[in-house]
C-alpha positions in Angstrom: -40.2 81.0 -45.6 -37.5 83.5 -44.7 -33.8 83.5 -44.2 -33.2 84.2 -40.5 -29.4 84.5 -40.6 -29.5 87.9 -39.1 -32.2 87.3 -36.6 -31.7 87.2 -32.8 -30.3 83.9 -31.5 -33.0 81.5 -30.5 -32.7 79.1 -27.6 -33.1 75.3 -28.2 -33.1 72.5 -25.6 -32.2 69.1 -26.9 -33.0 66.0 -24.8 -30.5 63.2 -25.5 -26.7 63.2 -26.0 -26.2 60.0 -28.1 -26.0 60.6 -31.8 -29.0 62.7 -33.0 -28.7 65.2 -30.1 -25.1 66.2 -30.5 -25.4 66.2 -34.3 -28.3 68.6 -34.1 -26.5 70.7 -31.6 -23.5 71.0 -33.9 -25.5 72.3 -36.8 -27.8 74.6 -34.8 -24.7 76.1 -33.1 -23.2 76.8 -36.6 -26.4 78.6 -37.5 -26.2 80.8 -34.4 -28.7 79.2 -32.1 -28.2 79.1 -28.3 -28.1 75.3 -27.7 -28.4 73.3 -24.5 -28.3 69.4 -24.4 -29.6 67.6 -21.4 -28.7 63.9 -20.8 -29.9 61.6 -18.0 -26.6 59.7 -18.0 -23.6 61.1 -16.0 -21.5 61.4 -19.2 -21.3 60.5 -22.8 -21.8 56.8 -23.2 -18.8 54.9 -24.6 -18.6 51.3 -25.9 -21.7 49.7 -27.4 -22.2 47.7 -30.6 -20.8 48.8 -33.9 -22.9 51.1 -35.9 -23.1 51.8 -39.7 -23.1 55.0 -41.6 -24.4 54.6 -45.1 -25.5 56.6 -48.1 -26.8 60.0 -47.4 -25.4 60.0 -43.8 -21.9 59.9 -45.3 -22.7 63.2 -47.0 -23.7 64.6 -43.6 -20.5 63.7 -41.7 -18.5 64.8 -44.7 -20.1 68.3 -44.4 -19.3 68.2 -40.7 -15.7 67.7 -41.6 -15.3 64.4 -39.6 -15.5 61.8 -42.3 -11.7 61.2 -42.4 -11.7 60.8 -38.6 -14.6 58.3 -38.7 -13.0 56.4 -41.6 -9.8 56.0 -39.5 -12.0 54.2 -36.9 -13.6 51.9 -39.5 -13.9 48.4 -38.1 -13.4 46.6 -41.3 -15.6 43.5 -40.6 -14.4 41.0 -43.2 -16.9 38.2 -42.9 -20.2 37.0 -41.6 -19.9 33.3 -40.8 -23.1 31.3 -40.5 -22.5 28.0 -38.7 -24.4 24.8 -38.0 -24.8 23.1 -34.6 -21.3 21.5 -34.9 -19.6 24.8 -35.7 -19.2 24.1 -39.4 -19.7 26.9 -41.8 -22.9 27.0 -43.7 -21.7 30.1 -45.6 -19.2 32.9 -45.2 -20.1 36.2 -46.9 -19.1 39.8 -46.9 -21.4 42.2 -44.8 -22.2 44.3 -47.8 -23.7 41.3 -49.6 -26.5 41.6 -47.1 -26.8 45.3 -46.8 -26.1 46.6 -50.2 -23.3 48.8 -48.8 -20.7 50.4 -51.0 -17.1 50.8 -49.8 -16.9 54.6 -50.2 -20.5 55.1 -49.0 -20.2 53.0 -45.8 -18.4 53.4 -42.5 -18.7 50.9 -39.7 -17.3 52.0 -36.3 -17.9 51.5 -32.6 -20.9 53.5 -31.4 -18.7 55.0 -28.7 -16.3 56.4 -31.3 -19.0 58.3 -33.0 -20.6 59.7 -29.8 -17.1 60.8 -28.7 -16.4 62.6 -32.0 -19.8 64.4 -31.9 -19.3 65.4 -28.3 -15.9 66.8 -28.8 -17.1 68.6 -31.9 -19.8 70.4 -29.9 -18.1 70.7 -26.5 -15.3 72.8 -28.1 -17.9 75.2 -29.4 -20.7 77.0 -27.5 -23.0 74.1 -26.8 -23.9 73.6 -23.1 -24.3 70.0 -21.7 -26.4 69.2 -18.6 -25.5 65.7 -17.6 -27.2 63.5 -14.9 -30.5 65.4 -15.5 -33.6 65.1 -17.7 -36.9 66.9 -18.5 -39.6 66.3 -16.0 -42.3 68.6 -17.4 -43.0 70.7 -20.5 -45.4 73.7 -20.9 -45.7 75.1 -24.4 -47.5 78.4 -24.4 -47.2 79.1 -28.1 -44.3 81.6 -27.8 -41.9 79.4 -25.8 -41.6 76.3 -23.7 -41.3 76.2 -19.9 -39.2 73.3 -18.9 -38.9 71.8 -15.4 -35.9 69.5 -15.0 -35.6 66.4 -12.7 -33.0 68.4 -10.7 -35.7 70.9 -9.8 -34.4 73.8 -11.9 -36.7 75.5 -14.4 -35.9 77.3 -17.6 -37.6 78.7 -20.7 -36.6 77.8 -24.2 -37.9 78.9 -27.6 -37.8 75.3 -28.9 -37.5 71.8 -27.4 -36.3 68.8 -29.4 -36.5 65.2 -28.2 -33.5 63.1 -29.4 -33.8 60.6 -26.5 -34.4 57.3 -28.3 -37.1 54.8 -29.0 -38.5 55.1 -25.4 -38.4 58.9 -25.5 -39.3 60.7 -22.4 -39.8 63.9 -24.5 -42.3 62.1 -26.7 -44.2 60.8 -23.7 -44.5 64.3 -22.3 -45.5 66.0 -25.5 -47.5 63.3 -27.4 -48.5 60.7 -24.7 -47.7 57.1 -24.0 -45.5 55.0 -26.4 -48.0 52.3 -27.1 -49.9 53.9 -30.0 -46.6 54.7 -31.8 -44.7 51.4 -31.3 -44.8 48.7 -33.8 -43.5 45.4 -32.4 -41.7 43.3 -35.1 -41.9 39.9 -33.3 -38.5 39.6 -31.8 -36.6 40.3 -28.5 -32.9 40.7 -28.1 -30.1 40.5 -25.5 -26.7 42.2 -25.9 -23.7 41.6 -23.7 -20.0 41.1 -23.8 -17.7 38.2 -22.9 -13.9 37.4 -23.3 -12.7 36.5 -26.8 -11.1 33.2 -25.8 -11.6 31.7 -29.2 -9.5 34.3 -31.0 -12.3 35.6 -33.3 -11.1 38.5 -35.5 -12.9 41.0 -37.8 -16.0 38.8 -38.1 -19.4 37.9 -36.8 -20.4 34.2 -36.2 -24.1 33.4 -36.3 -26.0 30.3 -35.3 -29.8 30.0 -35.8 -32.6 27.6 -35.1 -36.3 28.3 -35.8 -37.2 31.3 -33.7 -33.8 31.7 -32.0 -30.5 33.2 -33.1 -27.2 33.3 -31.2 -24.0 34.9 -32.2 -20.8 36.8 -31.4 -19.2 39.9 -33.0 -15.5 40.4 -33.0 -14.6 44.1 -33.4 -11.2 43.9 -35.0 -8.9 41.9 -32.8 -10.5 43.0 -29.5 -10.0 40.7 -26.5 -13.7 41.2 -25.8 -16.6 39.8 -27.9 -20.0 41.4 -28.3 -22.7 38.7 -28.1 -26.4 38.5 -28.8 -29.2 36.1 -28.1 -32.4 36.9 -30.1 -35.7 35.1 -30.0 -39.1 35.3 -31.6 -42.2 35.7 -29.6 -45.7 36.9 -30.6 -46.1 39.0 -27.5 -43.0 40.7 -26.0 -42.4 39.3 -22.5 -40.7 42.4 -21.2 -40.1 46.0 -21.9 -36.7 47.8 -21.7 -37.1 48.8 -18.1 -38.0 45.5 -16.5 -36.1 43.4 -14.0 -32.8 42.1 -15.4 -32.9 38.8 -13.5 -36.3 38.1 -15.1 -34.8 38.9 -18.5 -32.0 36.4 -17.9 -34.4 33.7 -16.8 -36.8 34.2 -19.7 -34.0 34.2 -22.2 -32.4 31.1 -20.7 -35.8 29.3 -21.0 -36.1 30.3 -24.6 -32.7 28.8 -25.4 -32.9 25.8 -23.1 -33.0 23.2 -25.9 -31.1 25.3 -28.5 -27.8 23.8 -29.7 -24.6 25.1 -31.3 -22.9 28.0 -29.5 -26.1 29.1 -27.7 -25.4 27.1 -24.5 -22.1 28.9 -23.9 -23.6 32.2 -24.7 -26.5 31.7 -22.3 -23.9 30.9 -19.5 -22.0 34.1 -20.4 -25.2 36.1 -20.4 -26.0 34.9 -16.8 -22.6 36.4 -15.7 -22.6 39.5 -17.8 -22.7 42.8 -16.0 -23.6 44.8 -19.1 -26.7 43.0 -20.3 -29.0 45.1 -22.4 -32.5 43.8 -23.4 -35.3 45.2 -25.5 -37.8 44.4 -28.2 -37.2 44.7 -31.9 -39.7 47.5 -32.6 -40.2 50.6 -34.7 -41.7 54.0 -34.0 -44.4 55.3 -36.4 -45.9 58.7 -35.8 -48.4 60.7 -37.8 -46.5 63.9 -36.9 -43.0 64.5 -35.5 -43.9 67.8 -33.9 -46.4 69.4 -31.6 -46.3 73.2 -31.3 -42.7 74.1 -30.4 -41.7 70.6 -29.5 -40.3 68.2 -32.1 -38.6 64.8 -32.3 -35.7 63.4 -34.2 -33.9 60.0 -34.5 -35.4 56.9 -32.9 -37.8 59.1 -30.9 -39.6 60.0 -34.1 -39.0 57.1 -36.5 -36.9 54.2 -34.9 -36.3 51.7 -37.8 -35.1 48.8 -35.6 -31.7 47.2 -36.0 -33.1 45.0 -38.7 -32.8 48.0 -41.1 -29.2 48.8 -40.1 -30.1 52.4 -40.6 -30.9 53.9 -37.1 -27.7 55.9 -36.8 -27.8 57.1 -40.4 -31.3 58.3 -40.1 -30.4 60.2 -36.9 -27.6 62.1 -38.6 -29.7 62.9 -41.7 -32.7 64.1 -39.6 -30.5 66.3 -37.4 -29.0 68.0 -40.5 -32.3 68.7 -42.1 -34.1 69.8 -39.0 -31.3 72.2 -38.1 -31.3 73.7 -41.6 -35.0 74.2 -41.7 -35.0 75.8 -38.2 -32.3 78.2 -39.5 -34.4 78.9 -42.7 -37.7 79.6 -41.0 -38.6 82.2 -38.4 -41.6 80.2 -37.1 -40.5 76.8 -35.7 -43.9 75.3 -36.7 -43.1 76.1 -40.3 -39.6 74.7 -39.9 -41.0 71.5 -38.4 -43.4 71.1 -41.3 -40.6 71.6 -43.9 -38.3 69.2 -42.0 -41.0 66.5 -42.1 -41.9 67.1 -45.8 -38.2 66.7 -46.8 -37.2 63.9 -44.5 -40.3 61.7 -44.0 -40.1 59.8 -47.4 -36.4 59.0 -46.7 -37.1 57.8 -43.2 -40.1 55.7 -44.2 -38.1 54.1 -47.1 -35.4 53.0 -44.7 -37.9 51.8 -42.1 -39.4 49.6 -44.7 -36.0 47.8 -45.1 -36.7 46.0 -41.8 -40.0 44.8 -43.0 -38.6 43.1 -46.1 -36.3 40.1 -45.9 -34.1 41.3 -43.0 -36.0 39.4 -40.3 -36.2 36.1 -42.0 -32.6 36.3 -43.1 -31.0 37.3 -39.8 -33.6 35.8 -37.5 -35.6 33.0 -39.2 -38.8 32.2 -37.2 -39.6 28.8 -38.8 -37.8 25.8 -40.2 -39.1 26.9 -43.6 -37.5 30.3 -43.2 -34.3 28.8 -42.0 -34.1 26.4 -44.9 -34.8 29.3 -47.3 -32.1 31.4 -45.6 -29.5 28.6 -46.0 -30.4 28.1 -49.6 -30.1 31.9 -50.3 -26.7 31.9 -48.5 -25.5 28.9 -50.6 -26.6 30.6 -53.8 -24.8 33.7 -52.8 -21.6 31.8 -52.1 -21.9 30.0 -55.5 -22.7 33.1 -57.6 -20.8 35.7 -55.7 -23.8 38.0 -55.9 -25.5 39.9 -53.1 -28.9 38.9 -51.8 -31.9 40.0 -53.9 -32.9 42.9 -51.7 -29.4 44.4 -51.4 -29.8 46.7 -54.4 -33.1 47.9 -53.0 -31.4 48.6 -49.7 -28.7 50.6 -51.3 -31.3 52.8 -53.1 -33.0 53.5 -49.8 -29.7 54.4 -48.1 -29.1 57.1 -50.8 -32.7 58.2 -51.4 -32.3 61.8 -50.2 -30.3 64.5 -51.9 -29.3 66.8 -49.0 -30.4 70.5 -49.2 -27.6 73.0 -49.0 -27.8 75.3 -45.9 -24.3 76.6 -46.2 -25.4 80.2 -46.7 -27.0 80.2 -43.2 -23.7 79.5 -41.3 -22.8 82.4 -39.0 -19.1 81.7 -38.8 
């Protein structure tokens, strides 16, 4: 290991400009790296579902100096309302009763707010963004990586990092097809928006039948609701890049005889122009790096939304990887140190999705639904969080961040 603060600037290409990519770019730029971010979309993506920052991730954004700005965008969801087929409340609870969140160690905000903050933080520095482009080919010769872009241009970088999500193109190029690394958790989901005609405010409303869950999420007093239709199936019927009309048809079939609010949401889904569909899956890899190419965020260790930790893991991973790259001259050594430090934390948070999250949020059977309702009733009566909330909080805070402040070149 060696401090490379005085070494010549090294060039890094990051694929993906959502959360992990710009966060990594920020820290690498502060450590004196020459950073380029390539993103297939034409610009930073706005909107999207609310995301949570918890535990160790709060320490990261605090060290970035943006915690006050993020707190000002805090959504302040006040209740989760579980309803029956007639719209009557089975239980109304606070979100932290499910997640184990603590007020000062948790921020919930629109995904677009976070991506905008990270983009502005890096754009105003020396980070270069290449939008509407992507990596088409990689050639790692041991001393650098030759990159050919979809646009036809070619460039050489010292290091390439894939921060391009669960269906990572960088991972496919460097490690092979997704299949061996993907762990399907038995559910599919649809996300879309619709008008907030019912006047929902600062809340989520959730209806479930065995194997099917429908709900809406009101971000503050927004005139637009974010809706979801999730269903259980042993074999995923689609992947993320399949025909949208088939997705609509399959989902409508799954909810054909489902009651409650699901009928109205299926009708809204059929009209929605922003439908997003995917499987509930995780990514598990034996290694997060190969030569001079490495992965962070969902590309390396997607935990699924059942964990509630995808964004937090992306921020923590970006911080640790950047610090280890700044600490080590050889990127292979840096990647090994990054994985040694971060893997236990990532795996502990991935495990949250495999505990009670699925049966509580998306019960598959009548037995699981009855057990969920009993647990909610007990929570209402006692005022105590669900049994696994304390375990979740421990996982959220399981990593004490290393201090890389001495490597900053400013």
